[in-house]
N, C-alpha and C positions, 0 to 999 in steps of 0.2 A: 555718601551718605554723611551726617552732619554728626559734630563730638554727642549729641543727645542722645542717635540713637548707639551709635557707640556703645557709649556708657551703658546702654543696657543689656546690650548685647555682653559685654564683658560681663555686669550684675549678674547675667544670666548664666554664666559658663560656668562663673567661680561661687555657685551660690552656697554651695557647701566647704569652703576653702577656708582654711585657718590660719590664723596668723603665725609668722617663725616664732618655736616655741622655742623658750630658755632652754638650758641646758640642765638637765637632772641625769641621778644616776639610770644605766641603763635598766628597761621593766623586767619586771620578772618574768621568764616565759613559762606559757599557759598552755595547756590543752588546745591543741586545734581541735575548732568546732568540728564532727558531725557536717552540720550542716556546707554544703558546698556551694562556693559563690564565683559571679566571674572574674578573672584574675586579672589584676593590677599590678603594676609596679612602678619604682623610679629608676632611671637609667643606671645606677649606680649605687653612688651617697645616698644615706639617708638623711632626712632632716633630724635635729638634735633634738631632745626632750622623749617625751612619749608619747605613742600616737594614740587619737581618744577612742573610745570604746564601741568595739567592733570595727576597728581598723585594723590592718596588718601593716607593716611597712615592709617589701621584699624589692630587694634589687634585680632587676633583670640578668645583670652581666654574671646573675651566682645561681640562674636560671637554668634545671636541665629536665630535658622534657621525664627520662629514667627516675627521678628525684621527686617530679609533680604528682602527689597522692590527689589531686583532684581532676587531672585529668581524662579519666572516665570519664567524668560528669559535663565535663568542658568542650569535650574534642567533638566537631559536629560530624557527621555521617553520611546527607546529602551531598551527591557531585551538583555542580553547577550544571543546570540545563539548558539544551539550546535553545533558543526561542526562534519565531518568526513571525512575520506583520502582517497579518492580513489586512485587506480594504477598510483604510479609515473610517471611522465611527461617522465621522462627517466631513464636510469638504474643508474645513479650516484647520483641521489635524493633518499634518506632513510626516512623514517617515523619513528618514537617514539626514534630518536637520535636528533641531533645538534638541538635547536629552534634557534628564531630570537630577541632577542628583542630588540627594537625602541625606541631613544632618540629624540622628535623632539622637536622643538622651531619652534609653527605655527605663532608666534608675539611677538612682544613687552609686559612684564609683566605686566605694566598698557596701558590702551588705547586698548585693545586686544576685538574686540567688542564680544557681548554674542550670535549675529545670524546671523552670516556673512556679508560682506560689498560691496559697490557697485564696484567691479572688479572683473576682472576675472584672474589677475594675482596673486597667491593663490598655497599654496603647498597643493595640491586638491588626496593627498594619495590615491590610488587604489590597490598595490598589498599588502591588507590584506594579500591573501592566505598563505603569508610566514611568517605569523607576530604571535607572541605568545603571546605578552605584550608590548605595548606601552605607553612611558612614555613622558606626558606632559611639557617637560622642559623650564628650564625660571627660573627665580629670580633674586632679586638682591638688592643691601644692602643700593640705594638711593629707591627703590619702594617697595617691599616687598620679604618676604622670601617664604613663604609656596604659590603654585598654583592649584587653583581649574582647571581641565580641562573644557573648554565649552562644550556646552549643544551636538551642530554640529557634534564635532566630534567624542563622544563618541554614540553616536547615531550612524554615519555611523560604527565605529569600530564594538560598540554591534550588529549588523546588517551581519557582517562577522564573529563572534564568538572573537572580540578581547578583551579582558579587559584592560583599561585602567587606568594610575594611576598619583594622580596629584602626586609636586614632591616638597619634603623640602628642602632648600638648604641653608646651613649657609655657607658664602662664605671663601676665607680666608681672613687673614686682610689686606691684599696687596691689595683687590677689596673691602676694606669698611668693611667686616666682623668684628663685637663686640661679644667675649665670652660669653657675658652677654645674647646673643638672645642665645645661644647653652645652658645657666643656665634656661631661662624663659623655652625654648623647656622642658625641665626635672623637672622643679619643680614639687615639690610633695606639698601636700596638707595636712591638721593636720590630716588627716588619713591615710596619709602616703603613698595615690595616686597621679596617674599623670594626673591633670586634663586637659591638653592638648590630649592625648591620646584620652582621652575620645571625644573629642572635633573634632577630625580630624575624626575621626569612624562617626561623624554625619554628617559630611559637605560632607561623602564621600555619605553617606545613601541618605539624604538630595538633594545631589545632583547629586545621582545618577551612580555613577562611584567607581571604582573596589579598590582604596586603594590606599597604599603612598608609592613613593619612597624616603627614607630618605640617606643627603649626607651630613654627618656633616663635612667641612670642614675648620671648625676656628679653627686656631691651639694655644696654650697656654695652656690648658686642663691638669688634674695629675688625678691620678687613682681615687679620689673621683669623678670625673666626669665623667669620662670612666663607673665606677660603675654605676651611676644614668642614663648616657644614655642605659646600658644596662637592666635596670629596666626599662624605658622606653620603650623600644623597647620589651621588655616579656608583657608590660601590652595591647599595642599598638597591639600588634599581636594577643592577648588574643581576645581584644575586635571585633578586626579586623574580626577575624574569625569566631566570632559568627554572623556576621549580612556577612558573606561569600563574606570577602574582602581580600585581599592582601598587603603583606609588601615585599620590594625590600628593602635590606641593600647594598649600595655606599661602597666599599672598601675604606674606607678614615681614619676616626677613630679606633684608636686601643683600645683594654681592658684597659689599662693605661692613656690614658685620650689625648693621642698624636694624631696628623696628621699625618700619617707613612703609604703610597698608597703601598702597601705590593705587589702588581703584582701575588696575590698566596691568596689560601686560606692555613693560618697557627694556627700557636697557637698566637697567635695578634689578630686575628678577630673571630676565630673558635666562638667563643661564638655569635658575631652577627649574623652569617650565620645560628646556629643551631637555633639562636630564630626565624629571618626572614623567609621568604616563598625560597627566594633564594637571591644570591649575584652578583652585578658589579664585575667582575675583573677590577681592573685598569690596564691601558696602559703600565704598566711598568713589565706585562707577560712576561715570556722567553717560550717557548716549557717546559724547562724540568717543569717549575713552573706550566705549565698550567696541565702535565702531574701527576705530585704529587699532584695537588687539587682535581685532578678529583677523585684518588687513594683515597686520604683522604676525598673526599663528601662521596662516598663508604662504606667507613670504620665506617662514623659513621650514616651507614644506611640511608645516603640518595643519590638522584641519580645526577651524574657530571653533566648532562644536565642543574638543576637549578644553574650553575655555565653560567654568562654571560664571555665570555672573550671580554675585549672590544676592539673596531674596530674604531680610528677614522676616517670617511669619510667627514669629515666637511670642509678640505681644499681642496682637490683630486676627492673626490669624486672616480670613476673607478679609476680611476690611482692610485690611495692610493697603498702601495706596502706594502704586507702584508705576514707574514709567513701563509698561508693557511693551511699546511697540520701539521700545532701545531696544528689546530681545528677541521678543517674538515677532514681530510686524506681521500683519495681516496682510498687505498689500507687496510685500517682495521677500528673500530668503531672509531666515530667522538670523539674526545677529551672532549669536554664541548659544550657549546653553543654558540652563538655570543652575542654580543650585539652591535649595532650599530649608532655610535654617530655621530647626527647630520645630518641623509640621504637626508635632506631636500639640500641638495647642488645641487641637479637636478632641483633647480629650481632658488637658490642665486646664484649660478655658471653662468648662462645664463646673458647675457649683458642686459639690461633696453629695450633696440629697439626689443626683439628678447624673452619677458617671454609672448609671446602668450600662451593660453593652447595646444596646437599643439605641439609648440616646447617644452613646459615642462613632456609632456607627451610622449615626443621622448626620451628624456634625464632619465624621468623614466625608460620607458622598458627597457632601454640600460643596466639602474644599477640594475635594479631586477632581469633580464633575460639574459642577457649578450649580446656580439656582435653578434650574429644568428638572436636575436630577436626572439625567435623560443624555449621553454623550453622542448620542446622532440627532439631540433638536438643541442645541445649546442657546443658553439667553441673550440674545445681541444686548439686552439694556443692562448686564451683570456688569458693573465695574469690577468683578474679582474676577481676572479671566484663570480658569480654573486650567490644570493639566490640559484634563481630554480636550478642553479648546483648542491647544496647538500642536499635541505633541499624538502620534499613532499611536496606539497599545500595542502590546506583545501579545503573544500564547506561547507557552510551553507543553499544549495537547496534543502531541508530535505521534504517541505509541501506544500500541494492546497490550495487553488489559488498562483501559481507563478507569478511575471511578472513583467519586467526592459521594460526601455524604452532606458537604456547605459546611465542614468545622473550621471557624474562625480561628480557632485556637484559644478561644477563651468562652466560659458559659458559667449558666448558675447553677447548673446541675450535670448530671454526666450521664447518658441514654447508650441504653444497648436493645436494640430491634423494638424501640418504641418506650421502652421499660427503663424508670431511672436506677440506675445501680451506684448510683451516689448524690447524697442531695447538699453536696460541699460544691460552695460557687470555685473556680479553677482558669488557671490558665496557662497555656505551656503552648509558643508557638509551633513547637516543631513538631506539634499536634495537627495544625492545619493543612487542609486539602490544597489543591492546584483549586482557587477559586473564578470566578466567571470577568473576564478582564473587563468588562461594558455594563461597567452598573448606575444604572440598570435602563437599558434599552427597550420600550415598550410600543409596543404599534398595535395602533389601533384607529377605528373612524369614530369613535364612543369614547365615552371617559375612561382619563386613564386611572386605573388601580392603582392601591400603594401597592411595593413593590420592595420586599428589602429581607434580609436576615430577621429571624425571630428566635428569641430564645425562650418562651414559654414551652417550647415543645420539640421535638426531636426526637428525629429515627436511628440516631445513632452519633457520639459526641456532645455535641453542645449547641446545634444551632439546626434551622431548615430556611427554604425560602419559603416565603410567605404571602402568598396574592391577597388583597384585600379589599373589595369595590365592587360598588352597583354594573358591573357588565354589561351596560346597554348596546356590543356591537363584541364580537371575537376580540381578543384580546393576544397577539404573537409578543412573546417575553424570547429574547437572544440569552443565551446561557452560555453556549462558548464556541469560540473558534478555533479550528482544529484542523488538525491533518493527518485522521485517523486511514489508515485502507481497510477498504471495505472486501469480503472476500466470503469464501461460502459458508457461511453458518456464522457470520455476524449476528450479535443480537445488541439490543437495547434494553437492559435492566432500568427500570422507573419504580421506585416507591412512592406514593403519593398517600394525600388522607383529603376527604374535604369536611371542614370543619360547621360551615355554615352556606346553606343554599345548595342548587342542584346543579352541576357542571360537566359540559361534555368536555372530554382531556384529548389532544392528540400530541404526537410527540413531530416537532420540527426537525428535520434532517435535506442539508443543501449538499450538494457534491460538488458544487464552483462557487466563487465568492461571487460578492452583488458586481455589477458591472460598474458603477461609482459608487465613492465614499460617501455613505448615508443610507446607500438604496439597503432593502433589504433584500436578503441572502433568498438564490431562487429555492425556498424550500419544498419538500415534499410534505402532506402532514398522514400522519399514521394515527389510527384510533387506538383508543389507550383504555382500558375498560374503566369503568368509576368505582368510587369505593368511600365509604363513609371511615370508617379506620381506615390505621394503618396497611397499604396493600400494595405485593410488589409485584408487578407485572414485567414479563418479559413480552420484548418487541422487535422479528427477525427484519433487519435488513433485504428481505430476498426482494429482487426487482433492481436494487441497486447495485451500482460496481464503480471502482475507481477508487476516489478518494471521500471522504467523509471532511466536507469545510466550515459547517456550520451544525448545528445544538441547538434547537430552543423549543418551547410550549408551547401550543395558543388552546385559548379555555373561553368556552364559546357556554353562556350561561342559560339556564333556562327556565331565567327570569327571578327576580328579587336579588340581594348583596350575596356575596359568595366569598367563603375565608376560606382558602386552597391551598394547604405546604405542598411543598418539594422535602422530602427527607434524602435520599439516595439514586442517584443515576450513574451506569457502569455502561462501558461497553467491552463487548467480548467476543472472539472466534471460538472457544473452547468454553470447554467447563472450567468451573471455576475448581483451582485444585489446593487441598490441606497446606499451607507450609509445614516445614519440621522445625521440632518444636526445638528450641534453646537445651542450654545442656549444661549442667554442675552449677544449678543457682546456689545463692549461696551469703548468707550475711557475713560480710566485712567489717561489721562496724558496729559496735551499741553500746547506745547511752541514754539509759534512761526507756521513753518511748522514743529514740529516735534512733532509725535503723539503716546502715548501706547495704545494698544489694550488688551483688554483680555475678554475670553469668556469661557464659563462650555463648558466640551468636548462632544461631539457626543458620543450616545450611541451604543456599538458596538467595532468591533475592525475598526481602523484610521490609515493609516498609516502617513499621516503627511495634513495639513490644507492651503489652499492656499488664499490668502487676493489681490483682486483686486479692484481698482479704479473704475467706473463709469463716463466717463466725459460727459458731456453737449450733446454732440452729439449720446450718447448712448453705444460709443466703451468702451469698459473693458481694462486696464490697469493692465497688472500684477504686485504688488507691490511686493510681499515677499511669500517664503512660512515658513513654521516650523515646528517642530512635537511638540512642546511648545503647551502653550494654552495663550500664551503671547504673543507679537512682537511692535517690536517698527520698525518706518518706519520715515526716516529723511527726510529735506529740500523739503518739499512737499510746493506746490502754488497753490492757486487758478488761474484757466484759465480765459480768457478773461467772463468777463459777469458771472462769478459761485459767488452767494454766499454762497453758499456750499458745499462741498465734502461730495461725497456719495460713501461709500466702502462696499463693500458682499465681505463675510467669507464664504467657503466650505467646507466641508471634503471629504478627499481623501482616498480611498479605496485600499486593495493591488490592483485589479486590474485597477486602475485608474481611475477609476469611481467616479464622483462627486454627492455630495449631494445638496440639493438643498440650496441656498441661503439664510443667515440674513445678515440684511443690519444695517447701523447706518450711520449717516451722521456727519458733522463736518462746523460748524458754521466757516465763514471768519473773 
């Protein structure tokens, strides 16, 4: 990597950095805001001066879970799902070789809401199937250096089998970094232990994420500091491993304490790699350095794919010029894994007036799938080697019941059974469904229709799948690779709607994988009754046994263009049951129209909770949903003549059936 690109990286990483502030009188203590935010800290000592507006300076050393007022809002609840790898979607996508680490900044270090926000303009990542590790990127000298990922991101990632790491960023001095903060991180107590290592593992355990990404880039260190960092990393890794957590090291500090990005695995950073689970190789790598790094990893008894070769896509996205054959060659085994730096470019590069959910997902599909927009048919002329071209997708759809409403985690409105129950835009990744892993594989001998998530209408949540085009031949859309057991009474529920044209609809199901990468699953086609308006159909899987390996849909037009949408898909072996209701709903904080809610969880399995406001005319308005046991609703106002607001909370099961409501009122 050349200095110009490094400068771009640092400028982007530290865009929100503040210069060192002069010493002034300690700020007056203000009441904590009711709005909870993602947590961030300094290791121990705080900057001199006064934090900027909306910033709270905190010491991680002083953090305790039982004294964390926002823990209930920030603690993820979805366990990390197990994944499997189906037959790859194309002959060039490989299983068991290169993996992908994604370094993403979902928001600013400070003022990043814990549980979504009232806008659809959000990096609603959905291509989890190609990602093996997500880093919650961020940190700045003026706000905080240690970031814990917020709960919605962790819940969505875990639902798709992706571990999430918090970020420890010790910035260069040019961007406000202070060597004292590095010393604070690696400090020892009287027994020779590193107290911050214990605290970091406790944070990850309490918040429900999977470990830490350690990036020490503050220069000026010496061999003593290098030795202290290595000792700290060893203790962090030992404690993390005992809790099932991971540690990734960034190729920055070397064993002599200096910051010197190697762009390789070598004797100056080998000890850190041997201690950590894996290492992000700085962008300075060359083909020879990567090759020798992979060989060195294997000499150490480690996998070469535990090295992430940095690829900076923040500035140019799919226009990034990269030597892909140095990482994922097509004609020999992959050399290392891939570390994608800032793929949220797919949102950020869009003009402000074109950051709609539809625009974002179109760009995101282009980035992850390639110019063909079909992972089963990569475009060989595309200079951007999209992840789907090289990396086999994974799936977590392995147990019954399984249901999806194709909710991407953001939307322009909120729908329930086809009706709008909130007209407000929103985002909350914790409400995201397990989504189709191969978007979009379309099999036809005729013209390919447009297929994608649509936000103009939905059955439930914020989105549906729309197929739009002049179908001059039958079209099969692959939806899910699965490993779902088929038993007596197993049925598929299917909610769909035809907006334009006439079309015959069939459910496509396969009980085996295709014989070769890129081939179609051996589908059996089951008729689905048509409908103009939203209609739910139950399709028995009579005559099928074993395990369901794939689910899709086949559309055959009866002439003319077709607009058809799919709003809900479920597979179950028994009738859906009603979840138990949560209990003890209460308002734990109120300031004007800002309210904090808390409750005791429902017994049994719960997918998430929904909170509605009951208006004076009896109408129910959706306020939000969460996987947590607490929720914040802001900016509420009394309706005309309303003396008290009434709220209803429900538990939602895996099949989207809702519990009875528990209520609470709030006087105005």
